[in-house]
C-alpha positions in Angstrom: -26.9 -14.8 -23.0 -28.1 -12.7 -19.9 -25.6 -11.0 -17.5 -26.3 -13.7 -15.0 -25.5 -16.4 -17.0 -22.2 -14.7 -17.9 -21.3 -14.0 -14.3 -21.8 -17.5 -13.8 -19.2 -18.5 -16.2 -16.8 -16.0 -14.2 -17.7 -17.7 -11.2 -16.9 -21.2 -12.9 -13.2 -19.9 -13.8 -13.2 -18.6 -10.3 -14.2 -21.7 -8.6 -11.7 -23.7 -10.9 -8.8 -21.5 -9.7 -9.9 -21.4 -6.0 -11.7 -24.2 -5.4 -15.0 -24.4 -3.0 -15.9 -26.7 -0.3 -16.7 -29.7 -2.2 -13.1 -29.8 -4.2 -9.8 -28.4 -4.4 -8.3 -26.9 -7.5 -6.8 -28.9 -10.1 -3.2 -28.2 -10.7 -3.3 -29.3 -14.3 -6.3 -27.5 -15.2 -5.2 -24.1 -13.4 -1.9 -24.5 -15.4 -4.1 -24.8 -18.7 -5.9 -21.7 -18.0 -3.1 -19.8 -17.0 -0.9 -20.7 -20.2 -3.9 -19.8 -22.5 -5.0 -16.9 -20.7 -1.8 -15.0 -21.0 -0.8 -16.6 -24.6 -3.5 -15.2 -26.2 -3.1 -11.6 -24.5 -6.3 -12.0 -22.8 -5.4 -10.0 -19.9 -5.2 -6.9 -22.2 -8.5 -7.5 -23.5 -10.0 -8.0 -19.9 -8.7 -4.8 -19.1 -9.9 -2.9 -21.7 -13.4 -4.2 -21.6 -13.5 -3.9 -17.7 -14.8 -0.4 -17.4 -18.1 -1.3 -18.8 -17.7 -5.1 -18.9 -18.5 -4.9 -22.4 -19.7 -8.4 -23.4 -18.6 -8.4 -26.9 -15.2 -7.9 -25.7 -15.5 -10.1 -22.6 -17.1 -13.0 -24.6 -13.9 -13.1 -26.5 -11.7 -13.5 -23.5 -14.1 -16.0 -21.7 -15.2 -18.1 -24.7 -11.5 -18.6 -25.4 -10.3 -19.9 -22.1 -13.4 -21.3 -21.0 -13.6 -23.8 -24.0 -11.9 -25.9 -21.8 -14.9 -26.7 -20.1 -16.7 -26.6 -23.3 -18.5 -23.6 -22.3 -20.0 -21.2 -24.8 -21.2 -17.6 -24.8 -24.0 -16.0 -27.0 -23.7 -12.4 -28.5 -26.4 -10.5 -26.6 -26.3 -6.9 -24.9 -26.4 -6.9 -21.2 -26.2 -4.4 -18.7 -23.3 -3.3 -16.6 -22.5 -5.4 -13.7 -20.0 -4.5 -10.8 -19.8 -7.6 -9.0 -19.3 -9.7 -12.2 -16.1 -7.0 -12.8 -15.1 -7.6 -9.2 -15.1 -11.4 -9.8 -13.4 -10.9 -13.1 -10.7 -9.1 -11.5 -10.1 -11.5 -8.5 -9.6 -14.4 -11.4 -6.9 -12.1 -12.8 -5.4 -11.8 -9.3 -5.1 -15.7 -9.1 -3.9 -16.0 -12.8 -1.0 -13.5 -12.2 0.2 -15.8 -9.4 0.0 -18.9 -10.9 3.2 -21.3 -11.5 3.5 -23.5 -14.4 6.6 -25.8 -14.2 7.8 -23.7 -11.4 7.8 -20.6 -13.8 5.6 -17.5 -12.9 3.9 -17.1 -16.2 2.4 -13.7 -15.7 6.0 -12.3 -15.0 7.2 -13.2 -18.5 3.8 -11.6 -19.7 3.9 -8.4 -17.7 7.6 -7.7 -18.6 6.5 -7.8 -22.5 3.5 -5.8 -21.9 4.1 -3.3 -19.2 2.3 -0.4 -20.8 -0.8 -2.1 -19.4 0.3 0.3 -16.4 -0.5 3.0 -18.5 -4.4 2.0 -18.3 -4.4 0.7 -15.0 -3.0 3.7 -12.8 -5.4 6.4 -14.6 -8.2 4.0 -13.5 -8.3 5.7 -10.0 -9.7 8.7 -11.9 -12.7 6.9 -12.9 -14.9 5.7 -10.0 -16.6 2.9 -11.8 -13.5 1.1 -12.3 -11.1 2.4 -9.8 -11.3 -0.6 -7.3 -11.0 -3.1 -10.1 -8.1 -1.7 -11.9 -6.4 -1.0 -8.4 -6.8 -5.0 -7.7 -5.1 -5.9 -10.6 -2.6 -2.9 -10.2 -1.9 -4.2 -7.0 -1.0 -7.8 -8.2 1.1 -6.3 -11.2 3.2 -4.0 -8.8 4.7 -7.4 -7.5 6.6 -7.7 -10.5 9.7 -5.8 -10.3 9.5 -4.4 -13.7 6.1 -2.7 -13.1 7.2 -1.1 -9.9 10.3 0.2 -11.9 8.1 1.2 -14.3 6.0 3.4 -12.3 8.7 5.2 -10.5 10.3 6.0 -13.4 7.3 7.8 -14.9 5.0 10.4 -14.1 2.7 8.0 -12.3 4.3 7.7 -9.2 3.4 11.7 -8.7 0.0 11.1 -9.7 -0.4 9.1 -6.7 0.0 12.1 -4.4 -3.2 13.2 -6.0 -5.2 9.9 -5.7 -4.4 10.0 -2.3 -6.0 13.3 -1.7 -9.3 12.2 -3.7 -12.4 13.1 -2.2 -13.9 9.9 -2.8 -12.5 7.9 -0.2 -13.1 4.6 -1.4 -10.5 5.7 -4.4 -8.1 7.1 -2.0 -8.4 4.0 0.2 -7.5 1.8 -2.6 -4.9 3.9 -4.3 -3.1 4.4 -0.8 -3.1 0.3 -0.4 -0.9 0.4 -3.3 1.7 1.7 -1.4 1.6 -0.1 1.9 2.0 -3.7 3.3 2.5 -3.8 6.9 5.6 -5.9 8.3 4.7 -8.8 10.5 1.1 -8.9 9.5 1.2 -11.1 6.4 1.0 -14.3 8.4 -1.8 -13.3 10.6 -3.8 -11.7 7.6 -3.2 -15.0 5.5 -4.5 -17.1 8.9 -7.4 -15.1 9.1 -8.4 -15.4 5.5 -7.8 -19.0 5.4 -10.1 -19.5 8.2 -13.0 -17.4 7.0 -12.5 -18.9 3.5 -12.9 -22.4 5.1 -16.3 -21.4 6.5 -17.3 -18.8 3.7 -19.3 -21.4 1.4 -22.3 -20.8 3.9 -23.9 -17.6 2.8 -25.2 -17.1 6.5 -22.1 -17.1 8.2 -21.2 -13.5 9.7 -17.6 -13.1 10.7 -17.0 -10.6 13.4 -13.4 -9.2 14.2 -13.1 -7.1 17.3 -10.8 -4.0 17.6 -10.5 -0.6 19.2 -11.5 2.4 17.5 -8.1 2.8 15.8 -6.5 -0.6 14.8 -6.6 -3.7 12.5 -7.7 -1.5 9.4 -5.2 -3.6 7.5 -6.8 -6.9 8.7 -10.4 -5.8 7.9 -9.5 -4.5 4.7 -7.1 -6.9 3.5 -9.5 -9.9 4.3 -12.4 -7.9 2.8 -10.5 -7.4 -0.5 -9.4 -10.9 -1.1 -12.8 -12.5 -0.1 -14.4 -9.8 -2.0 -16.7 -8.7 0.8 -18.1 -5.5 2.6 -16.9 -4.5 5.9 -19.5 -2.9 8.1 -18.0 -0.5 11.1 -19.2 2.0 13.3 -19.1 5.7 12.4 -16.2 6.3 14.5 -14.1 3.7 12.5 -15.3 4.5 9.2 -12.7 7.2 8.1 -9.8 5.3 9.4 -10.9 2.3 7.2 -12.2 4.8 4.1 -9.9 7.3 3.8 -6.4 5.9 4.1 -5.6 2.3 5.4 -5.7 0.4 2.3 -4.2 3.3 -0.1 -1.1 3.1 1.9 -1.0 -0.8 1.6 -0.2 -0.6 -2.0 1.8 2.5 -1.9 3.9 0.7 0.9 4.0 -2.3 -1.7 5.2 0.0 -4.3 8.1 1.7 -2.2 9.2 -1.4 -0.2 8.9 -4.6 -2.1 11.7 -4.2 -4.8 14.4 -2.9 -2.9 16.9 -2.2 -5.1 14.5 -0.3 -7.6 13.1 1.6 -4.8 16.9 2.6 -3.5 17.8 3.6 -7.2 14.5 5.7 -7.9 15.0 7.9 -4.4 18.7 8.1 -4.8 17.6 10.2 -8.2 14.6 11.7 -7.0 14.7 12.6 -3.3 14.4 16.2 -3.5 10.9 16.2 -5.4 9.9 13.0 -3.9 10.4 14.0 -0.2 8.9 17.7 -0.7 5.7 16.1 -1.9 6.1 13.4 0.8 6.3 15.9 3.8 4.0 18.6 2.5 1.1 16.5 1.2 1.2 13.5 3.7 3.2 14.1 6.9 1.9 17.6 7.2 -1.8 16.6 6.0 -4.7 17.6 8.1 -5.9 14.1 8.3 -4.3 12.4 11.3 -4.6 8.7 9.6 -2.5 10.1 6.8 0.1 11.6 9.2 0.0 8.2 10.9 0.7 5.9 8.1 3.0 8.3 6.4 5.3 8.4 9.3 5.3 4.6 9.7 6.3 4.4 6.1 8.9 7.2 6.3 10.8 5.1 8.9 10.5 2.1 7.3 12.1 3.4 4.1 14.7 5.5 6.0 15.7 2.3 8.4 16.0 0.0 5.4 19.8 -0.8 4.5 19.4 -0.1 0.9 18.3 3.4 1.8 21.2 4.1 3.6 22.5 7.2 1.6 18.8 8.6 1.1 18.7 8.3 4.9 21.9 10.5 5.6 20.7 13.1 3.0 16.8 13.0 4.6 18.2 13.6 8.1 20.8 16.3 7.1 17.9 18.4 6.4 16.6 21.0 9.2 13.4 21.5 7.1 12.8 17.9 7.5 13.8 17.8 11.2 11.2 20.5 11.7 8.6 18.6 10.5 9.3 15.4 12.7 9.7 17.7 15.6 5.8 18.8 15.0 5.1 15.2 14.9 6.7 14.4 17.9 4.0 17.1 19.6 1.0 15.1 17.7 -1.8 14.2 20.2 -1.8 10.7 18.6 0.4 8.5 20.6 1.2 6.3 17.8 2.3 9.4 15.4 4.4 10.4 18.2 6.2 7.1 18.7 6.8 6.6 14.8 8.1 10.3 14.7 10.5 9.4 17.7 11.9 6.6 15.6 12.8 8.8 12.4 13.7 12.1 14.8 16.2 9.7 16.4 18.1 9.3 13.1 18.6 13.1 12.8 20.2 13.0 16.6 22.2 9.8 15.6 23.6 11.4 12.6 27.6 11.8 13.0 27.8 14.7 10.4 24.9 16.5 11.5 24.8 20.1 9.8 25.6 23.4 12.0 22.2 24.5 11.9 20.8 21.2 13.1 23.6 21.4 15.9 22.3 25.0 16.7 18.8 23.9 17.0 19.6 20.9 19.4 21.9 22.9 21.6 19.9 26.1 21.7 16.8 24.0 22.8 18.5 21.6 24.9 16.7 21.9 27.9 13.2 21.7 25.9 14.4 18.4 24.5 15.4 17.0 27.5 12.4 18.0 29.4 10.1 16.6 26.8 12.0 13.2 26.5 11.5 13.2 30.3 7.9 12.9 30.1 7.8 11.2 26.9 6.7 7.9 27.7 4.6 5.2 26.1 2.4 4.0 28.8 3.8 0.5 28.9 7.3 -1.1 29.3 9.3 -1.1 26.4 12.8 -1.6 26.9 14.0 -0.8 23.3 12.2 2.1 23.1 13.5 3.3 26.9 16.9 2.4 25.3 16.8 4.5 22.4 15.0 7.5 24.2 18.3 7.3 26.5 20.4 7.7 23.7 18.7 10.3 22.3 18.9 12.4 25.6 22.3 11.3 26.0 23.6 12.7 22.1 21.7 16.0 22.8 23.2 16.4 26.2 26.8 15.9 25.1 26.6 18.1 22.0 29.0 20.9 21.8 28.4 24.1 20.2 30.1 25.1 16.8 31.3 28.4 15.7 29.1 28.8 12.6 25.8 29.9 14.0 22.3 28.4 12.7 20.6 31.1 10.7 17.2 29.4 10.9 16.1 29.1 14.4 13.0 30.7 14.0 12.0 28.1 11.7 11.5 24.9 14.1 8.5 24.6 16.7 10.4 22.9 19.6 8.5 20.4 21.6 7.6 21.3 25.0 
């Protein structure tokens, strides 16, 4: 059988699971596919054969599942086919979300086969399979057992390397394992459904307008779900290709399962935030800094991470980094840095060195915040800024002087 015929069978599975412009998915058929797929350990076989889309291995996967439709696969050698690989990953993504009698079958399977993560995560080191493995990994992270497994292994440290990959496709996909923007899911889902309703026409062109910076999450998530390419101008290429999607999955890892993440951060805060500060917050890439400081604020402001937050805002070195971000030329970075910096000021148990920095440079801080404006009315921001100014203005000196005044670059 030729690769085009094999790809046709993969598309048949995809149509069964997703439907098309002529028919909706049949619940009973989807349930049967899901049960058989996981019962026979087909996910492991598929992951193992995806790197080269080896026909012999994939034949076993598809022939077993597609017997439901009385489809059969021959045994002939075929060349590699990236599109078939992508469609296979898309099928797996759907199967992981299928419920049978209200049970998430994939969750039970993943719990018994969490070692699959040891295959998927290193996939970022191979440009041929990074995107396909990344898509499957993202869906696996939806299961708490996988998030815990990654956080408690060396894999979590490797993500700091993947985000720095010179291959922006890999860096982009790896970063999306970390991030899901709060409040955007409903909008993204609406756009996806609207496009899916018209996507049956291959001549349809979908246009989404934006400024040079902005809407990256929307563009890339739509492209990911629909397995389509995004065409952008050169000015917008770096924001899309370098960072946005990677932080999507990074945020997914660090925010979805709150109790697991809180436990991880409480036990690993020192090395984790050292890496986070030096490699992300102080990155020369401003898009990296932009996403990193936003994610940092979301982590620290989450109630389940309250003890981690107190520890973070008690460090002068951490405050120094946020003070430098307050001086960033990008307004979005400045704003997100402010929402973290205000936690240092609000801390009722500030270390003496932080108090000394704030008092010694009080006039500079007050002048800076007097000029710090968003360019639009925002009552919540103005109230927060007023509270920060008040706290700094009312600080009283302590007897134990700060020995690290020269470490801070005060905003001016």
